[in-house]
N, C-alpha and C positions, 0 to 999 in steps of 0.2 A: 465352729464356736463365734458367738458375737463380741462386739467390740465398741465401746464407746470412748471415741476419741477426738483429740484437737487437731483440725487440719490449717493448713495457710492457704490462704489462696494465692497463687502465683499468677493465674490469668482471668479476666471477667471480659469474655470476648461477645461482642454484641453481634448475632447472626440476622436477624432481622427486627422489625419494629417491636415484636412480641418473645422475639427467642433470644436466649444468652448460653454461653457454656461457662460455667465454671471449672477452671483447673485447679486441682486439691491437692498439698503434698501433706504427708504426713512425715512425721520426725524418724519415728520408728519403721520396720522393713514392713511393707503390705502383708497381710495375710492372703492365700489364695482364694481368688475372686472371679466367679464363674459369669459367664453371660448370661445376664436374665436377672441376675441377681438386683437388688436396691439398697439404699440408705435413707436412713431417716434426719432429716436436718433441723437442731434449733435455730429458728428465728429470732435473734433477742433483740434486732434491731424495730421488732414489729409489736408496738402496743397491746394491738388486739389478735395477735397469733400466739395460742395458748399452746397448742399441740405443734411436734414436729410434724415436716412435711415429707412425704414418700417420693422419691425420684429415682428412675432408674440410673444404672451405673453405665454413662455412655462409654468411657473407653479406660482403659488403664494402661499406664505405663510403667513397669517394674523397675526400670533404670532410673526411671526421675522421681520412682517412687511415688507416682501421682495418680489420681483418680480424675475422670471427669464428668461432669452434669451437664446435662441436655436441659434446658428448663424453659416451659412455656409461662409467660406471665398470666394468671389467670383470677389474681385476687390481692390482697393485701400482702401477704405473705411472699409471694413470690415477687411481686413488685418490690418491696423493702429489700429482699435478695438480690435483685439484678443491681440494686444500688451499693453491694458491698464492693470494697476496695482492694487493690492489691495489698497483701500484708495482712488483713482482716483474719481473722481467725473463726471458725463454725465449730460449733461441736456435732458430730455424726455418729449415730449409731449405725453398725455395718458389719460384716455384708448381710443381708437380710433376705430370706426367702430360699427357693428353690429356683435355680436356672435351666437355661435349656440343655437338653442331653446332644452333647456334640457326636459327629459322624465320621468317619475316614472314606475319602477316596469315593466320595459320593457326587450327583449333580442336584444341587440343593437350591431352592428358592425363598429368598429373604422375602417378606413384603410388608412393608411400613406405610401406614396411613397417619398424614400427619405429624403429631408428636410423637408417635407411635417407633418413629425411627429411633428414637432414645437409646434404647439396649441393643440395635440392630449393627451398629458400626463396632462395637467391642465383640461381636458374634461373628462379623465378617472376618474380623483379625484372626479369631480363634479357629475358624474354620478353616482359613488359608493355611494355617499353621499342619493341618491336618489333609493339606493336598486333596480338598476337596473342588470340584467346578461349581463357582459361586454366580447365581444371577440374584440379581436384588431388584425389586418393585417399590417405587416409591410414588406415593398419588398424596393430590391436594384438589381444592379447589380452583386453585389458579397457578400460575408459577410461581408467585410469590411464596407459596407455601413448600414448595419444592427446594430443600437445602441438602447441602452435605455432598454434593454429587460428585466433586471430585475427590473426597474421603474415602466413599463408596467404590470409584472405579479403579483404587490401588488394589480392591480386593477381587473385583469380577465385573462382570456387564452389567449395565443398568439401565432400566426400563423406567420409563414416566408415563402417569396417566394425569391429567388435570378436569374437571370436571367443565370448565369453560373453552377446555381447547388451546389454551395461551401457552401450552409448551406440549410438545411430543403427542401422544394418543389422545383423543376427545373424550370423555366419559368417567364414570366411576371405575376405582381402580382396580375393583373385581371382573372389568369388561376388558381388561388390557390382552390384546393378541397374545403375548409370553404366555397367559396361562391355558393356552390350547396345546403346549408342549408338555412333554412329561417327565416329572423330576422324582429322582427318590425320596427327596424328604421338603417338605415346606414348614417356613419356620414365621409367623407372623405376630404384628404387635397392632395395636390401632383401636378405634370406636369398636364397642360391641357387636354393631351392625355389619361392619366388615368384616370382623372375625368370624361372625357366622356364616358369611357366604364364601368365606375364605375355604372354612372346612366343609360348606356342602361341595363344594367345588375338589377337596382333596379327597373326599368319601367317594364322589363320584368315579375317582379317578383311583380310586384305592392306594392312593398316595398317604405316606405317614406324615402325620402334621400336629406341631405345637403351635400355642398361642399364649401369649402373654397377656394378663386380662389386667384391664384398669379400672378395678373396682374401687371405692372411695375408702382409703385407710384412715386410721388414725394412731395407734397404737403400735403397728407393725410388729407385734411380737405375739399374737392372736388372744390377746386378754379382752379386746372390746368387742371383740363379733363382727363389727358394722362391716367387715369386707367380705362376708361368708356367700361362697357360692354354692350350687347343689350339683352334685357329681353321682357317678354311679358308687361311689362309697358312704354316701351321705353329704352331707352339709361339711363344706371344708371350710377354712381362712384362707383366704387367698393371700394374706401376708407370710403365712408360715408353710402351706402346703403348697402353693402356690409364688410367685403370680402365673408363673409358665405348668401348662395342664397341655396333655396329650389329648385332644378332641375326643377321643375314644372314651374319655374318663368323664367327661362333661353331659349333661343328661337336656343338651340345648335342642330345641325342635328344629332341625332343618331340612 
């Protein structure tokens, strides 16, 4: 079931020059939210932002009745949202889409490129509750792009790649040495070229793999069709049939 609710901003935390986290509290009890699901936020403090903006659910705290959104400033809407203050109210449609399938007692690798780390923190938490051995690979152009390391270390071992070598291994995330190891399952989120490279590695190793796609969305409920992706079941909306897909269901040329 989907809800349209007003959330109160408890925290607006600056993470880097262009990223921030909003901690949002709902007055009523939160419904069940699965890792990988997302929200659509109405940004009414931006005159030129007419459509709601989609954001992955970064974390859920059921004891505080809060959700957190990890957001990168990419335009006027997200710039306006970054200036919201504690106590402000934002209207949200949630929880949207289909999330990751959780496994138990497995060795798993989570891969996040850039802002693709957004849905992986809550996924780490839930996988940790299921007694999985968790490994997390984070990648970016430089060390400034690598964030949330301490939070991910709460749940598993963290590996890092930077393209300029300013932190840990130099090179693309998909070149990190941890990918030489075997895992029972891989979860990934990030830009499409990165996801396709991850999918290729997973297929070569015959490893189950789910990816969260970052297609452009508008309505979030399957009406506008702007987020369609080609799958073996035909064209599907990323917002309603995803954003998480098993790589075996996609028609990528990898």
